[in-house]
TORPA-4810 file (N, C-alpha, C, O; in nm, 3 decimals):
<nodes>
NODE_1_-3.886_13.086_-0.123_-3.895_13.161_0.000_-4.030_13.235_0.003_-4.074_13.291_-0.098_M
NODE_2_-4.092_13.234_0.119_-4.222_13.297_0.132_-4.212_13.427_0.212_-4.110_13.456_0.273_S
NODE_3_-4.318_13.501_0.210_-4.328_13.624_0.287_-4.305_13.597_0.435_-4.254_13.683_0.507_L
NODE_4_-4.343_13.481_0.480_-4.332_13.446_0.622_-4.186_13.441_0.669_-4.160_13.454_0.789_Y
NODE_5_-4.093_13.422_0.578_-3.952_13.418_0.614_-3.905_13.552_0.670_-3.812_13.557_0.751_E
NODE_6_-3.968_13.660_0.627_-3.926_13.794_0.667_-3.993_13.844_0.795_-3.954_13.948_0.849_D
NODE_7_-4.092_13.773_0.844_-4.163_13.817_0.964_-4.083_13.787_1.090_-4.012_13.687_1.096_L
NODE_8_-4.094_13.873_1.191_-4.032_13.841_1.320_-4.093_13.713_1.378_-4.210_13.685_1.356_P
NODE_9_-4.014_13.636_1.450_-4.059_13.507_1.503_-4.185_13.519_1.588_-4.276_13.437_1.575_S
NODE_10_-4.191_13.619_1.673_-4.308_13.636_1.760_-4.435_13.658_1.679_-4.540_13.600_1.709_E
NODE_11_-4.425_13.741_1.575_-4.541_13.767_1.490_-4.579_13.640_1.413_-4.698_13.611_1.397_F
NODE_12_-4.480_13.567_1.367_-4.505_13.443_1.293_-4.583_13.344_1.378_-4.678_13.282_1.330_L
NODE_13_-4.544_13.329_1.503_-4.612_13.237_1.594_-4.754_13.284_1.623_-4.847_13.202_1.626_I
NODE_14_-4.772_13.412_1.645_-4.906_13.466_1.671_-4.996_13.445_1.549_-5.113_13.409_1.563_Q
NODE_15_-4.941_13.469_1.430_-5.020_13.451_1.309_-5.058_13.305_1.290_-5.170_13.275_1.249_F
NODE_16_-4.965_13.215_1.319_-4.992_13.071_1.314_-5.111_13.035_1.403_-5.202_12.963_1.362_Y
NODE_17_-5.108_13.086_1.525_-5.218_13.057_1.620_-5.351_13.111_1.569_-5.454_13.044_1.582_C
NODE_18_-5.351_13.230_1.512_-5.474_13.289_1.460_-5.528_13.210_1.341_-5.648_13.188_1.330_E
NODE_19_-5.440_13.167_1.252_-5.483_13.089_1.136_-5.545_12.957_1.183_-5.649_12.916_1.132_V
NODE_20_-5.481_12.891_1.280_-5.536_12.765_1.333_-5.674_12.787_1.394_-5.764_12.705_1.374_K
NODE_21_-5.692_12.897_1.467_-5.823_12.928_1.526_-5.928_12.950_1.419_-6.040_12.900_1.429_K
NODE_22_-5.891_13.025_1.315_-5.987_13.054_1.207_-6.026_12.927_1.134_-6.143_12.910_1.098_M
NODE_23_-5.931_12.837_1.110_-5.963_12.710_1.044_-6.057_12.628_1.132_-6.156_12.574_1.084_I
NODE_24_-6.026_12.620_1.261_-6.108_12.541_1.354_-6.251_12.594_1.362_-6.345_12.516_1.377_A
NODE_25_-6.267_12.724_1.352_-6.400_12.785_1.360_-6.472_12.783_1.225_-6.590_12.818_1.217_K
NODE_26_-6.403_12.742_1.120_-6.463_12.739_0.988_-6.476_12.876_0.924_-6.555_12.895_0.832_G
NODE_27_-6.398_12.972_0.972_-6.405_13.108_0.919_-6.330_13.125_0.788_-6.354_13.221_0.714_L
NODE_28_-6.240_13.034_0.759_-6.164_13.038_0.634_-6.170_12.901_0.569_-6.207_12.802_0.633_V
NODE_29_-6.133_12.895_0.444_-6.141_12.768_0.373_-6.024_12.678_0.411_-5.928_12.720_0.475_S
NODE_30_-6.036_12.554_0.371_-5.930_12.457_0.395_-5.805_12.492_0.316_-5.698_12.436_0.342_K
NODE_31_-5.816_12.583_0.219_-5.698_12.627_0.146_-5.599_12.698_0.237_-5.482_12.712_0.202_N
NODE_32_-5.644_12.742_0.352_-5.554_12.808_0.446_-5.454_12.709_0.504_-5.355_12.751_0.565_M
NODE_33_-5.476_12.579_0.486_-5.378_12.481_0.529_-5.246_12.503_0.455_-5.138_12.479_0.510_Y
NODE_34_-5.254_12.548_0.331_-5.133_12.575_0.255_-5.054_12.688_0.322_-4.932_12.679_0.340_Y
NODE_35_-5.126_12.795_0.358_-5.060_12.906_0.428_-5.003_12.859_0.561_-4.893_12.898_0.599_E
NODE_36_-5.077_12.776_0.630_-5.030_12.722_0.757_-4.900_12.643_0.735_-4.808_12.650_0.817_L
NODE_37_-4.894_12.569_0.627_-4.774_12.493_0.594_-4.655_12.584_0.569_-4.543_12.554_0.612_G
NODE_38_-4.677_12.695_0.500_-4.569_12.791_0.476_-4.520_12.851_0.607_-4.400_12.872_0.626_L
NODE_39_-4.612_12.878_0.698_-4.576_12.932_0.829_-4.494_12.830_0.907_-4.392_12.864_0.966_I
NODE_40_-4.539_12.705_0.907_-4.468_12.598_0.978_-4.328_12.580_0.920_-4.233_12.560_0.995_I
NODE_41_-4.316_12.586_0.788_-4.185_12.571_0.723_-4.092_12.685_0.763_-3.975_12.661_0.793_A
NODE_42_-4.142_12.807_0.762_-4.059_12.923_0.798_-4.014_12.912_0.944_-3.899_12.940_0.976_A
NODE_43_-4.104_12.872_1.031_-4.070_12.858_1.173_-3.968_12.745_1.192_-3.875_12.758_1.272_A
NODE_44_-3.986_12.637_1.121_-3.896_12.522_1.132_-3.753_12.561_1.096_-3.658_12.514_1.159_S
NODE_45_-3.737_12.645_0.995_-3.603_12.689_0.954_-3.536_12.771_1.065_-3.413_12.783_1.068_R
NODE_46_-3.616_12.826_1.155_-3.561_12.904_1.268_-3.545_12.819_1.393_-3.504_12.869_1.497_R
NODE_47_-3.578_12.691_1.381_-3.569_12.603_1.497_-3.691_12.606_1.586_-3.687_12.558_1.699_G
NODE_48_-3.800_12.664_1.535_-3.925_12.671_1.610_-4.016_12.559_1.560_-4.049_12.554_1.442_I
NODE_49_-4.056_12.471_1.651_-4.143_12.360_1.612_-4.288_12.395_1.640_-4.325_12.424_1.754_L
NODE_50_-4.370_12.392_1.536_-4.513_12.418_1.547_-4.589_12.291_1.509_-4.550_12.221_1.416_L
NODE_51_-4.695_12.263_1.580_-4.775_12.144_1.553_-4.852_12.159_1.423_-4.897_12.267_1.387_D
NODE_52_-4.864_12.046_1.354_-4.949_12.040_1.235_-5.084_11.984_1.279_-5.089_11.893_1.361_K
NODE_53_-5.194_12.036_1.224_-5.324_11.976_1.254_-5.328_11.830_1.211_-5.256_11.790_1.119_P
NODE_54_-5.411_11.750_1.276_-5.419_11.607_1.245_-5.449_11.580_1.098_-5.394_11.487_1.039_M
NODE_55_-5.535_11.661_1.039_-5.576_11.638_0.900_-5.496_11.724_0.801_-5.540_11.746_0.688_D
NODE_56_-5.382_11.771_0.843_-5.299_11.861_0.764_-5.266_11.803_0.627_-5.280_11.872_0.526_F
NODE_57_-5.223_11.678_0.622_-5.181_11.616_0.495_-5.296_11.602_0.395_-5.271_11.584_0.275_E
NODE_58_-5.418_11.608_0.440_-5.532_11.596_0.349_-5.551_11.720_0.262_-5.611_11.713_0.155_L
NODE_59_-5.499_11.833_0.308_-5.530_11.959_0.242_-5.412_12.029_0.177_-5.430_12.134_0.116_Y
NODE_60_-5.293_11.973_0.187_-5.180_12.040_0.125_-5.117_11.951_0.019_-5.138_11.830_0.017_I
NODE_61_-5.040_12.013_-0.067_-4.979_11.940_-0.178_-4.848_11.875_-0.136_-4.785_11.916_-0.038_V
NODE_62_-4.810_11.776_-0.209_-4.690_11.698_-0.179_-4.564_11.787_-0.175_-4.476_11.765_-0.092_H
NODE_63_-4.556_11.886_-0.263_-4.438_11.972_-0.269_-4.417_12.046_-0.137_-4.303_12.064_-0.093_E
NODE_64_-4.526_12.088_-0.074_-4.513_12.157_0.054_-4.468_12.060_0.163_-4.389_12.098_0.249_L
NODE_65_-4.517_11.937_0.159_-4.470_11.838_0.256_-4.320_11.817_0.242_-4.250_11.802_0.342_L
NODE_66_-4.270_11.815_0.120_-4.128_11.798_0.098_-4.051_11.918_0.152_-3.943_11.902_0.208_M
NODE_67_-4.105_12.036_0.136_-4.042_12.157_0.189_-4.035_12.153_0.341_-3.936_12.195_0.400_E
NODE_68_-4.139_12.102_0.404_-4.143_12.094_0.550_-4.044_11.992_0.603_-3.997_12.004_0.716_L
NODE_69_-4.012_11.891_0.523_-3.921_11.787_0.569_-3.774_11.829_0.562_-3.687_11.757_0.611_S
NODE_70_-3.746_11.942_0.501_-3.606_11.989_0.489_-3.553_12.038_0.622_-3.438_12.081_0.631_K
</nodes>
């Protein structure tokens, strides 16, 4: 379980959008894809579907992909 599980849904979605913007602008490293994956997983457990970036699988580990598929 991650910290994102405890955040309110609205804040989680806003944070997701901000992380995606920062990645797109190159303001943060590609390691933020891992954090993005944790956010997507937490939202998915609540029934909230968030898009994954096209190159998402290039930057995250297999274990996180398995977590997202649950």
